[in-house]
N, C-alpha and C positions, 0 to 999 in steps of 0.2 A: 271854448263852448260854455255857455251859461247853463248850469245844472237846473233840471226841472223846468225847462222853458218850452216844452213841447206844445202846450196849448197856446202860449204866447206866439210861437212861430206859426201855428195854424191860423190864428186870428190875423197875424200880419200878412200871411199869404192871401187870405180872403180879401183883405183891404187892397192889396196890390192888384189882385185880379179885377176887382171892381174899378180901380183907377185905370187899368189897362184897357178895359172895355170902353170906358168913357173917352179915353184918348186914342182909341183904335190902335193900340200897340200889340198887334197879333202875335208876333214872334216872342216878345217878352211874356205875354200872357200864357203862351203855351209852356214856356219853361217854368214859370211860377206854378202853373197847374200840375206839372210833372212833379215839382218839389212838394206840393200840397198832397198829392197822391202818396208820395213816399212817407210823409208825416202821418197820413191816415193809416198806412201799413204799420208804422211804428206804434201807433195808438190802438192797433188791433181792430180798426174799423175797416175790415176787409171788403165788405160790400161797397162802401163809399169809395174806396180806393179803386176797385175794379170798374165801377160805374164810370168814374172820371177817366180812367185809362182807356176804356173802350171808346168813349167819345173823342178823347184826345188823339187816339190812334187813327181814327178816320180822317181827322183834320190834317195831321202831320204826313200821312201817306200821300195826300194830294200835293203837298209841298215838296215831298221827297227829301226831307231833312234827315239824312241817314244817322247822324250823330245823336239827334234827339230820339229817333226811332229805337236806337240801341238802348238808350236810357229807359224808354217806356217799356220795351220788351223785358229788360232786366228787372224792372219793378214788377211787371206781370209775373215773371218767374218766381220772385220772392213771395209775392202775395198768394199765388196759387199753391206754392209749397206750404205756406202757413196754414192754408185751409185743407191741406192734404189731398189736393187735386194734382197728382203726379203727372198724368198725361198732358194736361194743359200747361203745367209748369215746364215740362220738357219741350213742348211745342213752342212756347214763348222763348225759351233759351235757344232753340234752333233758329228762330226768326232773328234773334239778337246776333247770333254768329253770322248769319247770312248778310245782314246789313253791315256788320263790323268788317267783314271781308271786302266790302265794296269801297271802304274808305281807309284812311290812315287812322287806325284806332289808337287813342292815347294809352300809354302803358298801364295806367291805373284801371282803366275801363277793361282792358284785355285781362288784367289780373282778376277782376271781379268775374268776368266770363269764365275764366279757368276755374276759379273757386267754386262757382255754381255748377259747372260741368262736372266737377268732382263730387259735389253733394248729390246731384241727380244720379250719377253713375253708382255711387255708394248705395242709394236707395234701391237701385236695380241689382244690388249685390255683386257688382263688377268692381271689386275693391282694388284689383291691380291697376285698372284704368284710372280709377278715382285717385289713387296715390300719385300717378303721373301728373294729373291736373293740379293736385294740391301742391306738389313740388314746384311746378311752374309758377303758381300763384305766390307761393312763399318767396321764391327767388325775386319776383318783381316787387313785392311789398318790402322785402328786406333791403333791396338796393335803393328804394326810395324812402327808407326810414319811416315807414308806416307801421309803428310798433304793434298796435293792437291787432291790426289786420294780419300782419306777419305772424303774430302769436297764434291767431285763430287758424291760419293755414298750416302752421307747424303742428298744432293740436290735432287737426284733421289728418295730417300725414301719419301721426302715431295711431290714430283711430283706425285708419286703413290697414296698417300692419297688424293691429290687434284683431281686426275682423277677418284678416287672412289667416289667423292663428299662427302668426309669425312674430310673437311678442319679443323674441330675442333680438330682433332687428331694431327695436325702439331705442335701445341704449346708444348705439352709434349715432343715430339721428340727433338725439338730445345732447350728446357730448361733442358734437361737431362744433367747429369754430363759430358758425352762424347760429347754431341752436342754443349754445350756452347762454347767450345774452337774453334769451326769452324765458329764463327760469322764473316760474310763478306757480301759485297754487293749482292753476288749471293744468299746467304741464306735469306737475307733481302727481295730480290725480291720474293722468294717463299712464305715468310711470308705475304707479302703485297697481293699477289695473293690469298692466303688462306683466308685473311680477306675480300677481295672483293667478293669471292665466298660465304662466310658465309652470307654476306649481300644480296646476289643474285642481285648485282648492276652491270649492264653491263657497265655503264658509268665509274664507279670506276675501274672496271676490265681493261678497255681500257686505262684509265689514268695511271694505274700501269704499263701496258705493254709499254706505251710511256716513263714513268719515268725511267724504268729499261730496256730500249731497248737494250743497249749494252750487259748486263748480259744475257738477254733472247736470242737475235739473235746470240750471239757467240757460243751457244750450240745448234746444230741442233736437238738433242733429245728433249730438253725442248721446242724449238720453234715449232716443229711439233705438240706436244701434246697440247700446249696452243692455237695454231691456231684452232685445233679441238674443244677445250673447248669453245673458243670464239664463234665459229659458233653454237655450241649446246646451249650456253646461249642465243644467239641472237634469235634462233628459239623458244626457250621456252618462252622468253619474248614476242615475236610476238604473239604466240598462246594464251598466257594469256591475252594480251591486246585486242585481237580480239573476245574473248569469248562473250561479251555482244552485239556485233554488227552483223547486217545482211548486212549493207551497211555503209561504212565509207570512208571519204576522206583520201587519202594517206598522205597528209601533216599533218593531225591530228594524224595519227599513228606515223609519224616521230617525231612530237612534244612530244607525250607521251613517246617515247623511247629515246628522246634527241639525235636523229641522223639526218643527212641531208636527204632530200627527195630522192636524187639520189641513195644513198646506200640502203635506206629502200625499194624503188621500185625494185631495182635489187634483193634484198634478197627475197621479196615477189614473184617475178617472178620465182626465183630458187626453192622456196618451192612449188609453184604450179606445176612446171614441174616435180619435184621429187615426187609429190603425197602426200606431207606432209601437204598441205593446200588445202581444197576443196573450191576454190574461182576462180574468174576471175577478171582481171584488165581492167577497162574502162579508158584507158589512155587519151582519148579525154577530159573527164571532171575530170580526176584525182581521180577516185573513185575505191575502192575495194569492190566487191560484194561477200559476204560470203554465201556459200550454207549450208543448213542443212545437217548433216551427214546422209546418207541413210543407213538404216538397211538392210544388205545383208542377204537374206534368206539362212538358213543352209540346205535346201532341196537338193540342187545340191551336196554339199560336202558329205552329208549323203548317197545319192544315189551312189556316186563313191565308198565310203567305203564299202557299201553293195555289190556292184558288185565285188570289190577286194576280200572281204572275201568269197563270193560264189565261185569265181574262185579258191581260195586256197583250199577250201573244196573239190571241184570237182577234183582238181589235186591230193589231198591226197587219195580220194576214188579210183581214176584211178590207183594210185600206189599200193594200197592194193589189188585191183581186179587183177592186173597184177601178184602180188606175189602168189595169190591163184591159178590162172590159171597156 
C-alpha cells in the first residue's frame, strides 16, 4: 500500500466512475462506487459515504447481487457506528448477515461480519457474546495471515475479558501459541490495563491510560469502553471509601483516592444527581454529608401487584362469562 494516498485513491475512483458511466459499465461502476464510499468513510466524510451507499443500495437490490450487498451493508455498519448511530449500525449488520447466509460467503468477509458483530454486542454490554465473535474473527484472520486484522481481533478479545471484570483470563489468551506472535504496544496496553484492574487500583489504571495514550485513543472502540470502565472504577472506589463515614471533608476523600479535589467534587456531584450516592455537598465548608440508606417499604409494590393480578383474573372471568352467554 502506498502511504498517504487516500486522496489520490478518491480522485482515481471518481475518474473510474466517470469512465464507467460513459462506457455503460454498470457492474464495474457499482463496485468502484462501493470502494469510493469506503474511502469517504476513512476520510471521515460520513454524510457523503452514507448518501452514496443509500443510492447504491437501491440499484444493487434490484440486481440482487448478494456479495456486493454484503459489502455495502458492512460499509453502512462501519459508517453508522462512526457517527454513533448504534440502531442503524445494528440494522445494517443484520442485513449483511441475512445476505451472507444466502450465498457462500468468503472467509475474510465472514471474519469482518464476526468482528463487527462483536463490536456491536460489546456496545450493548453483552461482553460474553462479543468475546465469542472476536474469537471467531481472530481464528479466521490468523489462519489467513492477516496480521493487522488478527491483532485487532485479539485486542478486542482482551477488551471483552477486561470489561467482564475477568482480567486474570487475559494472560492465557496472550501467552497462547497463536497469541504470542501478535506481541505489540497495543497488546501490551491491554495487558497493563488487565493488571491494573486485577489490583483494583484506579491510580495505576489512569497511569496506564496515560502511558499508552496513543494506542488507546487511536482505537475508538477501546477508548469508548475504557472510559466507561474508568468511570465505573472511580464510582466503586468512592463508594468503598465513603462506607465508614457519615460526614467527611471532600479534600480527605480526594487524598484517599489520590485525585485532585476539583475532579473528586465533580464526580461526587454527578453521583448524587444520578442517585448513585445518597449524600449532599456542603461546598461552603467543603464537606460531604452521607445519609443512611432508607429502607423502602415493599407495601406499595405489593399492593400494585395485587391490583394487577386481580384485574387479570376479572378480565379472564369476564371472557369466560361472555363465552357461556
